[in-house]
C-alpha positions in Angstrom: 80.7 161.3 63.8 81.6 164.3 61.8 85.4 165.2 61.7 84.7 168.5 63.0 83.0 167.1 66.0 86.1 164.9 66.6 88.3 167.9 67.1 85.9 169.9 69.2 84.5 172.2 66.5 80.8 172.6 66.5 78.8 171.7 63.4 77.5 175.3 63.2 80.2 177.8 63.4 79.6 181.5 63.5 80.4 183.3 60.2 79.5 186.6 61.0 82.3 189.0 59.6 82.9 192.2 61.3 84.8 194.7 59.1 85.4 197.2 61.7 86.1 197.1 65.4 83.5 199.7 66.6 83.0 201.0 70.2 80.8 198.0 70.9 83.3 195.4 69.8 86.2 194.8 72.4 89.6 194.2 71.0 90.3 190.5 70.8 92.6 188.9 73.3 96.0 187.0 72.7 96.3 183.9 74.7 100.1 183.0 74.8 99.1 179.4 75.3 97.5 179.4 71.8 100.0 182.0 70.2 103.0 179.9 71.0 101.4 176.6 69.9 102.2 177.5 66.3 105.6 178.4 64.7 106.2 182.1 64.1 106.7 183.6 60.8 110.2 184.8 60.1 111.2 188.5 59.7 111.1 188.2 55.8 107.7 186.5 56.0 106.2 189.2 58.2 107.6 192.0 56.0 106.0 190.3 52.9 102.7 190.0 54.7 102.9 193.7 55.7 103.8 194.7 52.2 100.7 192.8 50.9 98.5 194.3 53.3 99.5 197.7 52.5 99.1 197.2 48.7 96.2 194.9 48.6 94.3 195.3 51.9 93.7 192.4 54.4 92.4 189.7 52.2 91.9 186.9 55.0 90.1 187.5 58.0 91.5 187.1 61.4 89.8 184.1 63.2 88.4 184.3 66.7 87.3 182.0 69.2 84.3 183.3 71.3 84.7 182.0 74.9 82.7 183.2 77.7 81.9 186.5 76.1 85.6 187.1 75.2 87.1 186.8 71.7 90.6 185.2 71.5 92.6 185.1 68.3 93.2 181.8 67.0 94.6 182.5 63.5 96.0 185.8 62.1 98.2 187.1 64.9 100.6 188.8 62.5 97.8 190.3 60.5 96.2 191.7 63.6 99.4 193.3 64.8 100.2 194.7 61.3 96.7 196.1 60.9 97.1 197.8 64.3 100.6 199.1 63.2 98.9 200.4 59.9 95.9 201.8 61.4 93.7 199.5 59.5 90.5 198.3 61.0 90.8 194.6 60.8 88.4 192.1 59.1 87.5 189.3 61.5 85.3 186.3 61.7 84.2 184.4 65.0 84.1 180.6 65.3 82.8 178.3 68.0 84.6 175.6 69.6 83.6 173.2 72.5 86.7 173.9 74.5 90.4 175.2 74.2 91.7 171.7 73.3 89.4 171.7 70.4 90.9 175.0 69.4 94.3 173.8 69.5 93.4 170.8 67.4 92.0 172.9 64.8 95.0 175.3 64.9 97.5 172.5 64.3 95.4 171.1 61.4 95.0 174.6 60.0 98.8 175.3 60.2 99.5 172.0 58.5 97.6 173.3 55.4 100.0 176.3 55.0 102.3 176.0 51.9 105.1 177.8 53.3 105.8 175.5 56.0 109.5 174.7 56.6 110.3 170.8 57.0 111.1 171.1 60.5 107.8 173.0 61.3 105.8 170.4 59.5 107.6 167.7 61.5 106.8 169.4 64.8 103.0 170.0 63.9 102.6 166.4 62.5 104.1 165.1 65.7 102.0 167.3 67.9 98.9 166.2 66.1 99.8 162.5 66.5 100.7 162.9 70.2 97.5 164.8 71.0 95.3 162.2 69.3 97.0 159.4 71.1 97.5 160.9 74.6 94.9 163.6 75.1 96.3 165.4 78.2 98.2 162.3 79.5 100.6 164.5 81.5 100.3 167.4 83.9 101.0 170.7 82.4 104.1 172.4 83.5 105.9 169.1 84.7 108.7 168.0 82.5 109.1 164.7 84.4 105.7 163.8 83.8 105.9 164.6 80.3 109.0 162.5 80.1 107.2 159.4 81.8 104.1 159.9 79.7 105.9 159.5 76.5 108.6 156.9 77.4 106.4 154.1 76.2 105.6 155.6 72.9 105.7 152.7 70.5 104.6 151.2 67.3 101.4 150.0 68.8 99.3 152.9 67.4 99.3 151.8 63.9 95.9 153.1 62.9 96.8 156.6 63.8 100.3 156.4 62.2 98.7 154.9 59.0 95.9 157.7 58.8 98.3 160.6 59.4 101.2 159.1 57.3 98.6 159.0 54.4 97.1 162.3 55.2 100.5 164.0 55.1 102.0 162.0 52.4 104.9 160.6 54.5 106.0 157.2 56.0 104.8 155.6 59.2 108.3 155.8 60.4 108.3 159.6 59.9 105.3 160.0 61.7 106.8 158.4 64.9 110.0 160.5 64.4 107.8 163.6 64.2 106.1 162.4 67.5 109.4 162.2 69.2 110.4 165.6 67.8 107.4 167.2 69.2 108.0 165.6 72.5 111.5 166.9 72.6 110.5 170.5 71.8 107.7 170.3 74.4 110.3 169.1 76.9 112.7 171.9 75.8 110.0 174.4 76.2 109.9 173.5 80.2 113.3 174.8 80.5 113.7 177.2 77.7 110.5 178.3 76.1 112.2 181.1 73.9 114.8 178.6 72.6 111.8 176.3 71.4 110.1 179.5 69.7 113.4 180.4 68.0 114.1 176.9 67.0 110.8 176.7 65.3 111.1 180.1 63.7 114.4 179.2 62.3 116.4 181.8 64.2 118.6 179.1 66.0 119.4 175.5 64.9 119.6 172.2 67.0 120.5 168.7 66.3 117.2 167.1 65.5 118.2 163.6 66.3 119.1 164.8 69.8 115.7 166.6 70.3 114.0 163.4 69.2 115.8 161.3 71.7 115.5 163.8 74.5 112.6 162.0 76.3 115.0 159.1 76.8 117.4 161.1 78.7 118.0 160.4 82.4 118.6 164.1 83.2 116.5 166.1 80.9 117.7 169.5 82.0 121.4 168.8 81.2 120.3 167.4 77.9 118.5 170.4 77.0 121.5 172.5 77.9 123.7 170.3 75.4 121.2 170.8 72.8 121.2 174.6 73.2 124.9 174.9 73.0 126.0 175.7 69.5 128.2 173.3 67.9 131.7 174.4 67.5 132.9 175.2 64.0 135.4 172.8 62.7 138.3 174.5 60.9 139.1 172.9 57.6 142.3 171.2 57.7 144.7 172.4 55.2 147.0 169.6 53.7 150.5 170.0 52.5 149.1 169.3 49.2 146.7 172.4 49.3 149.6 174.5 50.7 151.8 173.8 47.7 149.2 174.4 45.2 148.4 177.8 46.8 152.2 178.6 46.8 152.5 177.7 43.1 149.4 179.9 42.2 151.0 182.8 44.3 154.5 182.6 42.7 153.1 182.3 39.2 151.1 185.5 39.5 154.1 187.2 40.8 156.6 186.3 38.0 156.8 188.5 35.0 158.9 188.3 31.6 161.6 190.4 33.4 162.3 188.0 36.2 165.6 186.1 36.4 165.8 182.4 35.6 166.2 181.6 39.4 162.3 182.4 40.0 161.4 180.3 36.9 163.3 177.5 38.3 161.8 177.8 41.7 158.3 177.8 40.0 159.2 174.7 38.1 160.5 172.9 41.1 157.3 173.7 43.0 155.3 172.3 40.0 157.3 169.1 39.9 156.7 168.6 43.7 153.0 169.3 43.2 152.7 166.6 40.3 154.5 164.1 42.5 152.1 164.9 45.3 149.2 164.2 43.0 150.6 160.9 42.0 151.0 159.9 45.6 147.4 160.8 46.3 
């Protein structure tokens, strides 16, 4: 079986390119389910893309999935929005897939081919690919407990898939399993805080990755998600007496001039002697 058929892509995809959106061509739709599957570009990346389109035009077509007479964007959401903003008629190409799950599989693989993926984004996508290949709709959508139960038994038994994906992505088998748990954790987070998942993948917020990877093992998922979302308190650096003494010496040395009396020089000397003794004790 061809690899494209495995992932739901028809062997013969449409390659017709429409350079304009004429009156006979409806504006393509944006499905949140597909748009939110992949990490967003950050603000700087969007601005760079906009600048590139302004200067050089749209070089890569927006890819669409034709489904029951409707065309849905599957790649190029940012390009489409930028073209609309700039008043440019977008270049588009239509592809055929068996179903929406085939579209999702293709989108994940396509995103993993991006050169500008951040490490945590690549981890999420690798894990998502692994989980989808192994589970294939194993839990009901919209049910966090079902998701938790479905993945609680994730283990090392799926070595063939691990080996293949590890080799394909140039990582270890253990990394693939950690990625799988990370993707599971993010999907569980999205059940309670979808915007936090988007912000996390986009790099707008941070979270403890290990805590996300262990989320499916928590007895109370909702409470665990709340803990993950709480920003870690900043720890103030403890200033030792040694550091204080060093700071005082520098401050005093800067304030002394040639006209100062012997008392200030003696004070500085005593500070230096104390500082040297502190260093020896350390």
